[in-house]
NUVEX-962915 format. One record per atom (N, C-alpha, C): y negated, x, z. Coordinates in steps of 0.05 Angstrom, whole numbers, plus 5000, padded with zeros to 4 digits. Each point is the difference from the previous one (the first is absolute). Layout:
YXZ ...
***
This chain:
469372097425 497949855016 499449734990 500149815016 499549714991 497449974987 499849814980 497449954987 498049875018 497650125007 498049865017 499649714992 499649835021 499649714994 497249935010 498749854983 497349925006 499749704994 498249865013 499749714998 497149924996 499549804984 497349894997 500349704992 497849845002 500049744991 499549984971 500649774989 499849964970 497249884992 498249985020 497349914992 498950184978 498249894985 498950134979 498150245008 498949975024 498250215009 501450255011 502750005003 501550235004 501050154977 499749854976 501150104977 499150304991 497550085003 499150254995 501350215018 500849935024 501350185018 502950054994 501449824987 502850014994 500750034972 497850014982 500850014971 501450274994 499250215013 501350264995 502950015006 500649845021 503049995010 501649834982 498849824986 501449814982 500250104972 497650104989 499950084974 499150274992 498950145020 498850254995 501450265007 498450205009 501350265006 502049995021 499749815019 501849995025 502449814995 500149904975 502449814994 502850145005 501649875017 502750115002 500250205022 497750105012 500150195021 500349875028 499249755001 500249855025 501049734996 501349875021 500649734998 497849845010 499049824983 497749825009 501149725005 499549905022 500749725007 497449845000 500249794982 497549844998 500649705011 498349895017 500449725009 497449884998 500049744997 497649844996 498150035023 500750005025 498150015022 499850265014 497650085005 499650255016 501350035027 500449775013 501349995026 502850104997 501349974977 502850064996 500150314999 498250134987 500050295002 499750115027 498349885016 499850075029 502549975015 501549804994 502549965012 502050214993 500050084975 502050224990 499250265014 497450045005 499250255012 500650005030 499749775011 500649985029 503150055007 501549904979 503150035002 500950264991 498150194991 500750274992 501749994975 499849804984 501649984976 498850124976 497550085003 498550154979 498750255013 499350194982 498750275010 497149955001 498749844984 497349935002 499549734987 497949855008 499449754988 497049945001 499249844981 497249924997 499949735016 498750025022 500149775020 497349925008 499849765011 497349915011 499350175024 497550085004 499450225018 500549935028 500149735008 500549935028 502950085008 501750064981 502650115004 499950265016 497950164996 499950255013 499749985031 498849775010 499949965028 502449845011 501449884982 502249815008 502850155000 500350204984 502650154997 499650285013 501950075017 499750265014 500350244982 498650225006 500350274987 499649984970 498149864992 499250014971 497950224996 500050104975 497950184992 498849884975 497450064996 498649924976 500050214978 500549914976 499850204976 497049984991 498650245002 497250004993 499249944972 497449944996 498750004975 500449734983 502349875004 500849784984 500149745015 498849784990 500149745013 499649794979 500349755011 499149754985 497849905019 497550024991 497649925017 497749904982 497849955013 497849924986 497350095013 498250094985 497450085010 498049775003 500149814983 498349775000 501449745000 501249924976 501749754996 502850084993 502049855010 502750064993 501149814979 498949765000 500849784980 502649875007 502050135012 502949895002 500649965029 498250005018 500549935028 497749815009 500649755003 497849825004 500549765016 497849885011 500349735013 498849804982 501549784998 499249794982 499649735015 497849864995 499449755013 499749784980 500049765010 499549774982 497049934999 498550234997 497149974998 498450065025 501450015022 498650055025 499250305004 498050045016 499450265008 501950095022 500650275003 501950085019 499349915028 497649985007 499149935026 500949705007 500649844980 500749725004 503149954999 501450244998 503049984999 501249945026 501949825002 501449955026 503050095000 501150044976 502850084998 500350194976 501850195001 500650184977 503050044997 500949964975 502750054992 500250314991 501650165012 500350274996 502450084981 499350134979 502250134984 500950245017 502449995009 501250225018 501250234985 499350034974 501250224985 499050285009 497749995013 498750255010 498849965027 501150135020 499149985028 497150145002 499550184983 497250115000 498049804995 500249834978 498249814994 500049785019 502049925011 500149795022 498450095021 500350265010 498550115023 497250024994 499250084975 497350004992 498649734999 501449804993 498949735001 499449925028 501850065018 499649925030 497750155010 499550244993 497950185009 497449894990 499849924975 497749894987 499049755016 501949815004 499449755016 499250065026 501650155016 499450055028 497650185005 499850234986 497850185006 497549944985 500049914977 497749984982 499049724998 501849805000 499049724997 499949865029 501550135018 499749915029 501449765009 502249944985 501849785010 502850034986 502049855010 502750034991 501149744991 500649974973 501349754990 503050005007 501249774993 502849985005 501450154977 502050165006 501450184981 502749854992 500750014973 502649904992 501050194980 502650085003 501450184980 500849834976 499850134977 500549854977 500950174977 501549884980 500550144975 497649974983 499650224982 497450004984 499949804977 499949775007 499649754982 497449875006 497850054986 497249925007 499949725004 500849824982 499849725004 501249905027 502450105005 501549915025 498450115024 499050234999 498750125022 497549855006 498649924980 497549855004 500549695007 502449934994 500649715010 500750025030 500550225009 500650005029 498150125017 498050164989 497850125015 497450004984 497750075015 497550014986 499750254985 501550205003 499750274991 502650114995 500050184979 502850154994 499550284995 501750195012 500050274994 502050064979 499150104978 501750084978 499750304995 502450114992 500150314998 501450054974 499050224987 501450104976 499349834975 501950004982 499749864974 499449705001 501049855020 499249735004 497049975004 499050195015 496949985005 498550114976 501050174985 498550124978 499449804979 501849804995 499649824980 498049765005 499050015026 497749835009 497550174993 499050014975 498150194993 497249955006 499249755006 497249925005 499749905028 497550025010 499749895028 500049695000 499649874978 500249715000 501649934974 502249875005 502149904980 500349725004 500049834979 500549735000 503049955002 500949855019 502849935003 500149684999 502449895005 500149724996 498349855017 499650075026 498649845020 497650145012 499650254997 497950135015 499350274984 497650125008 499250254991 500850215019 501450194991 501150225015 497850225004 499850105022 498250255007 501950225009 499350254989 501550235005 498350215014 501050105021 498750205016 501750265000 498950224989 501650254999 500050155026 502350065010 500250135026 498850285002 500250154979 498950265000 496949985002 499049814983 497049965001 499149895026 501449835013 499349915027 500050225018 502250185001 500150225018 497750194996 499450064974 497750174994 497249895011 499749744996 497549875009 499650025031 502349995014 499850005031 500050295011 501450194986 500250265011 498850244985 499449924974 499050234983 501950204989 502649955008 502250204990 501749854977 501350194985 502149914983 502449925016 502349914986 502349925014 502650124985 501950085015 502550084990 502049795006 501549914981 501849785004 502950115003 500650234983 502950105001 499850314996 502050135010 500450294996 503050074998 500250224988 502850135000 500450125028 502449935013 500850115026 502950094999 500450185021 502950115003 500550005029 502649965008 500750065028 499750305004 499550075026 499650275007 502550174992 502349905002 502450164993 500350054971 498549844984 500250014970 497750174988 498250115017 497650134990 500650224980 502050145003 500750234983 500749894971 501349765001 500649894973 497649904987 498349845016 497449894989 498150204990 500150255011 498150204992 500650104971 502449984992 501050084974 499249824977 499149765007 499249794979 497050004998 499050064975 497250024996 498849724994 499349835020 499349754997 497149994986 498250195007 497550024985 500250044971 501950184993 500350064971 501149744986 501949865014 501149754990 497849794997 498249985018 497849824997 498150074976 499550274999 498350074975 501249934973 502650055001 501549944974 500049704994 500349845021 499849704995 497449924993 497850085010 497449934992 499550084971 501250194989 499750084973 501649814982 501549805009 501649834984 499449715007 497549945005 499449715007 500649824979 499550074974 500649824978 502949915000 501950195006 502949915000 500549835023 498750075024 500449845025 499049714995 497749984989 498849734995 501849844980 501250144979 501649874982 502649895014 500950155020 502549925016 499449755013 497749955011 499449755017 498749784982 499850044975 498249814984 501149725001 502649965001 501049725000 500149895028 499650165021 500049915028 497449945013 497950144990 497449975012 498049894981 498849775005 498149884980 497050125002 499950264995 497650134998 499550124973 497750024990 499650154975 500650295005 500650164978 500450275002 497850175013 497549914993 497750135011 499849935031 500549765006 499949925031 502150155015 502250024988 502350145015 499550305002 498850114977 499350285001 497950065023 498149835001 497950025019 501250005030 501849815004 501349975025 501450265008 501550114983 501850235006 498350265000 497950014985 498450264999 497549995015 499049775009 497649995016 500349865026 501249765001 500449865025 501850155020 502250084989 501950155018 499450295001 499850115023 499950295004 502750125007 500850204985 502550125005 499850275015 497450075008 499550245015 498349935026 500450135020 498849925024 497550185006 497649875000 497550145006 499449975029 497950155009 499350005029 499549725010 498649854985 499349725008 502749855006 501950034982 502449855002 501850095025 499950275004 501550105024 498549905025 497749995002 498549905024 500549705003 500349854977 500649745001 502949955010 501950184993 502649985009 500150045031 498650185008 500150075031 498749775015 497849874990 498749795012 501949755000 501549964978 501849774998 502250035020 501050235005 502050055021 498949955028 497450085004 498749955027 499949705005 498949864979 499749715004 502649845002 502150094985 502649895002 501150025029 499650255011 500850045029 498349825019 497549984996 498349855017 500749715000 501049914977 500649734997 502949925003 501450205012 503049985009 501749934974 499150124977 501849964975 501950224998 499750225014 501850235003 500050085030 502250105010 500350075027 498850255009 500150194981 498850265005 498650104976 498250195002 498650114977 500350325002 500950114977 500450295001 498150134976 499050245006 498450124980 501450044974 498650044979 501050054973 501350274999 502650024991 501550254999 500750014969 499050194988 500650044970 502050214997 501649984981 502050214993 498650224987 500450255008 498950254987 501650054975 498749974978 501350044973 500450294995 502150044983 500650284993 498050104980 
***
Protein backbone atom coordinates (compact mmCIF):
# COMPACT_ATOMS: atom_id res chain seq x y z
CA UNK A 1 0.00 0.00 0.00
CA UNK A 2 1.42 3.43 -0.95
CA UNK A 3 2.51 5.75 1.86
CA UNK A 4 -0.28 8.30 2.52
CA UNK A 5 0.60 11.81 1.36
CA UNK A 6 -0.33 14.97 3.23
CA UNK A 7 0.44 18.63 2.62
CA UNK A 8 0.73 21.81 4.69
CA UNK A 9 2.27 25.26 4.41
CA UNK A 10 5.58 26.06 6.06
CA UNK A 11 4.24 29.05 8.02
CA UNK A 12 5.23 28.89 11.68
CA UNK A 13 1.60 28.70 12.81
CA UNK A 14 1.23 25.28 11.18
CA UNK A 15 4.33 23.91 12.92
CA UNK A 16 2.52 22.41 15.95
CA UNK A 17 0.24 20.51 13.57
CA UNK A 18 3.06 18.98 11.52
CA UNK A 19 5.82 18.55 14.15
CA UNK A 20 4.73 14.96 14.83
CA UNK A 21 5.01 14.07 11.13
CA UNK A 22 8.48 15.61 10.86
CA UNK A 23 10.09 14.70 14.17
CA UNK A 24 7.66 12.85 16.41
CA UNK A 25 5.70 9.61 16.64
CA UNK A 26 4.34 9.94 13.08
CA UNK A 27 7.74 10.46 11.46
CA UNK A 28 8.18 8.14 8.47
CA UNK A 29 4.57 6.95 8.50
CA UNK A 30 3.39 9.56 6.01
CA UNK A 31 4.87 11.60 3.19
CA UNK A 32 4.59 15.27 4.16
CA UNK A 33 4.80 17.91 1.41
CA UNK A 34 5.47 21.39 2.73
CA UNK A 35 5.25 24.54 0.64
CA UNK A 36 5.53 28.16 1.68
CA UNK A 37 1.99 29.21 0.69
CA UNK A 38 -1.29 27.69 1.94
CA UNK A 39 -2.76 28.14 -1.54
CA UNK A 40 -0.28 25.56 -2.85
CA UNK A 41 -1.63 22.90 -0.48
CA UNK A 42 -5.14 23.67 -1.73
CA UNK A 43 -3.90 23.20 -5.29
CA UNK A 44 -2.42 19.78 -4.45
CA UNK A 45 -5.70 18.78 -2.80
CA UNK A 46 -7.77 19.91 -5.79
CA UNK A 47 -5.50 17.91 -8.10
CA UNK A 48 -5.89 14.86 -5.82
CA UNK A 49 -2.14 14.58 -5.50
CA UNK A 50 -2.39 14.25 -1.71
CA UNK A 51 -4.67 12.28 0.59
CA UNK A 52 -5.25 15.18 2.99
CA UNK A 53 -4.04 18.75 3.27
CA UNK A 54 -4.07 21.65 5.69
CA UNK A 55 -5.68 24.33 3.56
CA UNK A 56 -7.40 27.73 3.83
CA UNK A 57 -11.01 27.09 4.79
CA UNK A 58 -12.48 28.72 1.70
CA UNK A 59 -11.10 25.77 -0.28
CA UNK A 60 -13.98 23.75 1.20
CA UNK A 61 -16.41 25.79 -0.89
CA UNK A 62 -14.21 26.03 -3.99
CA UNK A 63 -13.16 22.39 -4.44
CA UNK A 64 -15.81 19.73 -5.05
CA UNK A 65 -16.42 16.81 -2.70
CA UNK A 66 -14.17 17.85 0.16
CA UNK A 67 -14.67 16.65 3.72
CA UNK A 68 -13.49 18.43 6.86
CA UNK A 69 -11.32 16.64 9.39
CA UNK A 70 -12.83 17.56 12.78
CA UNK A 71 -11.33 19.00 15.97
CA UNK A 72 -8.14 20.47 14.45
CA UNK A 73 -7.64 23.89 12.86
CA UNK A 74 -5.54 27.02 12.62
CA UNK A 75 -7.79 29.72 14.03
CA UNK A 76 -8.15 32.45 16.61
CA UNK A 77 -10.68 33.24 19.32
CA UNK A 78 -9.59 36.87 19.78
CA UNK A 79 -6.41 38.02 17.98
CA UNK A 80 -4.42 36.04 15.43
CA UNK A 81 -1.39 38.38 15.09
CA UNK A 82 -0.32 36.89 11.73
CA UNK A 83 -3.16 37.98 9.42
CA UNK A 84 -3.43 41.72 9.28
CA UNK A 85 -4.19 44.87 7.35
CA UNK A 86 -1.45 47.50 7.44
CA UNK A 87 -1.81 51.19 6.57
CA UNK A 88 0.50 54.18 6.45
CA UNK A 89 -1.18 55.59 9.55
CA UNK A 90 -4.71 55.84 8.12
CA UNK A 91 -7.83 54.39 9.69
CA UNK A 92 -9.37 51.63 7.59
CA UNK A 93 -12.38 53.84 6.83
CA UNK A 94 -10.06 56.22 4.96
CA UNK A 95 -8.46 53.54 2.78
CA UNK A 96 -9.03 53.81 -0.99
CA UNK A 97 -6.85 50.94 -2.24
CA UNK A 98 -5.60 47.61 -0.83
CA UNK A 99 -2.71 45.42 -1.98
CA UNK A 100 -3.63 41.78 -1.31
CA UNK A 101 -1.20 39.03 -0.41
CA UNK A 102 -2.77 36.21 -2.43
CA UNK A 103 -1.09 33.43 -0.43
CA UNK A 104 -4.45 32.59 1.17
CA UNK A 105 -7.82 33.01 -0.54
CA UNK A 106 -9.52 32.75 2.86
CA UNK A 107 -7.88 35.93 4.14
CA UNK A 108 -8.46 37.76 0.86
CA UNK A 109 -12.17 36.95 1.04
CA UNK A 110 -12.28 37.92 4.72
CA UNK A 111 -10.72 41.29 3.88
CA UNK A 112 -13.34 41.94 1.20
CA UNK A 113 -16.13 40.94 3.59
CA UNK A 114 -14.84 43.31 6.28
CA UNK A 115 -14.77 46.26 3.88
CA UNK A 116 -18.06 45.51 2.11
CA UNK A 117 -20.18 44.24 5.03
CA UNK A 118 -18.80 46.04 8.06
CA UNK A 119 -17.10 49.20 6.81
CA UNK A 120 -19.66 49.78 4.08
CA UNK A 121 -17.47 50.50 1.05
CA UNK A 122 -15.13 48.83 -1.41
CA UNK A 123 -11.58 50.02 -2.12
CA UNK A 124 -9.58 49.20 -5.24
CA UNK A 125 -8.00 45.74 -4.95
CA UNK A 126 -4.51 44.89 -6.22
CA UNK A 127 -2.87 41.45 -6.09
CA UNK A 128 0.65 41.58 -4.73
CA UNK A 129 3.59 39.62 -3.39
CA UNK A 130 4.01 39.92 0.41
CA UNK A 131 6.56 42.76 0.44
CA UNK A 132 5.19 45.42 2.75
CA UNK A 133 7.20 48.40 1.53
CA UNK A 134 6.27 47.74 -2.10
CA UNK A 135 2.63 47.05 -1.23
CA UNK A 136 2.31 50.35 0.62
CA UNK A 137 4.03 52.22 -2.19
CA UNK A 138 1.24 51.05 -4.50
CA UNK A 139 -1.77 51.18 -2.14
CA UNK A 140 -3.08 52.82 1.04
CA UNK A 141 -3.34 49.45 2.76
CA UNK A 142 -1.74 45.99 2.58
CA UNK A 143 -3.04 42.55 3.53
CA UNK A 144 -0.22 40.44 4.97
CA UNK A 145 -0.54 36.76 5.89
CA UNK A 146 1.59 34.40 7.94
CA UNK A 147 5.15 35.05 9.07
CA UNK A 148 5.58 38.31 7.08
CA UNK A 149 2.66 39.71 9.11
CA UNK A 150 3.84 38.28 12.41
CA UNK A 151 7.03 40.30 12.45
CA UNK A 152 5.06 43.55 12.42
CA UNK A 153 4.58 43.21 16.16
CA UNK A 154 3.12 46.58 17.17
CA UNK A 155 0.19 48.68 15.98
CA UNK A 156 2.52 51.59 15.35
CA UNK A 157 6.02 51.12 13.94
CA UNK A 158 8.34 53.82 12.71
CA UNK A 159 9.54 53.25 9.14
CA UNK A 160 11.51 55.47 6.84
CA UNK A 161 8.68 57.80 5.81
CA UNK A 162 5.57 57.06 7.83
CA UNK A 163 4.09 55.37 10.90
CA UNK A 164 2.56 52.00 10.16
CA UNK A 165 -0.76 50.92 11.71
CA UNK A 166 -1.66 47.26 11.96
CA UNK A 167 -5.22 45.89 12.16
CA UNK A 168 -5.65 42.25 13.20
CA UNK A 169 -8.23 40.52 10.97
CA UNK A 170 -9.40 38.06 13.63
CA UNK A 171 -9.85 40.93 16.06
CA UNK A 172 -11.84 42.91 13.47
CA UNK A 173 -14.01 39.88 12.73
CA UNK A 174 -14.63 39.33 16.46
CA UNK A 175 -15.55 43.00 17.00
CA UNK A 176 -18.16 42.92 14.21
CA UNK A 177 -19.58 39.41 14.69
CA UNK A 178 -18.76 38.29 18.22
CA UNK A 179 -17.32 35.02 16.84
CA UNK A 180 -13.89 33.47 16.58
CA UNK A 181 -12.43 32.71 13.17
CA UNK A 182 -11.04 29.59 11.48
CA UNK A 183 -8.35 30.23 8.89
CA UNK A 184 -7.32 26.70 7.90
CA UNK A 185 -8.32 23.08 8.43
CA UNK A 186 -7.21 19.62 7.42
CA UNK A 187 -9.41 18.38 4.56
CA UNK A 188 -9.62 15.34 2.31
CA UNK A 189 -11.37 14.48 -0.93
CA UNK A 190 -14.45 12.31 -0.39
CA UNK A 191 -12.75 9.36 -2.10
CA UNK A 192 -9.79 9.66 0.29
CA UNK A 193 -11.85 9.66 3.49
CA UNK A 194 -10.87 6.14 4.54
CA UNK A 195 -7.19 7.04 4.29
CA UNK A 196 -7.66 10.30 6.19
CA UNK A 197 -9.56 8.51 8.96
CA UNK A 198 -6.46 6.49 9.81
CA UNK A 199 -4.34 9.59 10.46
CA UNK A 200 -4.79 10.90 14.00
CA UNK A 201 -4.44 14.64 13.34
CA UNK A 202 -5.66 15.54 16.84
CA UNK A 203 -2.97 13.42 18.50
CA UNK A 204 -0.37 14.92 16.15
CA UNK A 205 -1.53 18.41 17.21
CA UNK A 206 -1.30 17.55 20.90
CA UNK A 207 2.18 16.13 20.43
CA UNK A 208 3.31 19.25 18.57
CA UNK A 209 1.97 21.55 21.29
CA UNK A 210 4.09 19.64 23.81
CA UNK A 211 7.22 20.58 21.85
CA UNK A 212 6.83 24.35 21.43
CA UNK A 213 10.38 24.99 22.67
CA UNK A 214 11.83 22.95 19.81
CA UNK A 215 9.48 24.55 17.29
CA UNK A 216 10.44 28.03 18.43
CA UNK A 217 14.12 27.13 18.19
CA UNK A 218 13.59 25.97 14.60
CA UNK A 219 12.25 29.40 13.61
CA UNK A 220 14.57 31.50 15.76
CA UNK A 221 16.72 32.70 12.86
CA UNK A 222 13.72 33.42 10.63
CA UNK A 223 11.28 35.30 12.86
CA UNK A 224 12.36 38.37 14.82
CA UNK A 225 10.29 37.76 17.94
CA UNK A 226 11.51 37.00 21.44
CA UNK A 227 11.00 33.42 22.59
CA UNK A 228 8.34 34.65 25.00
CA UNK A 229 6.43 36.52 22.27
CA UNK A 230 6.67 33.54 19.92
CA UNK A 231 5.46 31.16 22.63
CA UNK A 232 2.49 33.45 23.36
CA UNK A 233 1.64 33.54 19.66
CA UNK A 234 1.63 29.74 19.28
CA UNK A 235 0.04 28.91 22.63
CA UNK A 236 -2.46 31.77 23.05
CA UNK A 237 -3.11 33.72 19.84
CA UNK A 238 -3.49 30.68 17.62
CA UNK A 239 -6.19 28.18 18.50
CA UNK A 240 -5.60 24.68 17.17
CA UNK A 241 -8.98 23.38 18.33
CA UNK A 242 -12.41 24.52 17.14
CA UNK A 243 -14.88 25.70 19.75
CA UNK A 244 -18.56 26.52 19.21
CA UNK A 245 -17.87 30.22 18.59
CA UNK A 246 -15.30 29.42 15.93
CA UNK A 247 -17.58 26.96 14.14
CA UNK A 248 -20.41 29.51 14.12
CA UNK A 249 -17.93 32.06 12.80
CA UNK A 250 -16.95 29.66 10.02
CA UNK A 251 -20.58 29.15 9.01
CA UNK A 252 -21.21 32.91 9.00
CA UNK A 253 -18.04 33.51 6.99
CA UNK A 254 -19.28 31.14 4.29
CA UNK A 255 -22.72 32.81 4.29
CA UNK A 256 -21.17 36.26 3.83
CA UNK A 257 -18.71 35.02 1.20
CA UNK A 258 -21.67 33.68 -0.79
CA UNK A 259 -23.69 36.87 -0.26
CA UNK A 260 -20.76 38.92 -1.57
CA UNK A 261 -20.25 36.62 -4.59
CA UNK A 262 -16.82 35.49 -3.39
CA UNK A 263 -17.93 31.87 -3.76
CA UNK A 264 -20.48 30.53 -6.24
CA UNK A 265 -22.24 28.11 -3.89
CA UNK A 266 -22.29 27.36 -0.19
CA UNK A 267 -22.54 23.88 1.24
CA UNK A 268 -23.05 22.83 4.87
CA UNK A 269 -20.09 21.64 6.92
CA UNK A 270 -19.48 17.91 6.41
CA UNK A 271 -17.05 16.40 8.90
CA UNK A 272 -15.38 13.05 8.53
CA UNK A 273 -16.59 10.58 11.16
CA UNK A 274 -13.41 9.42 12.83
CA UNK A 275 -12.73 5.84 13.83
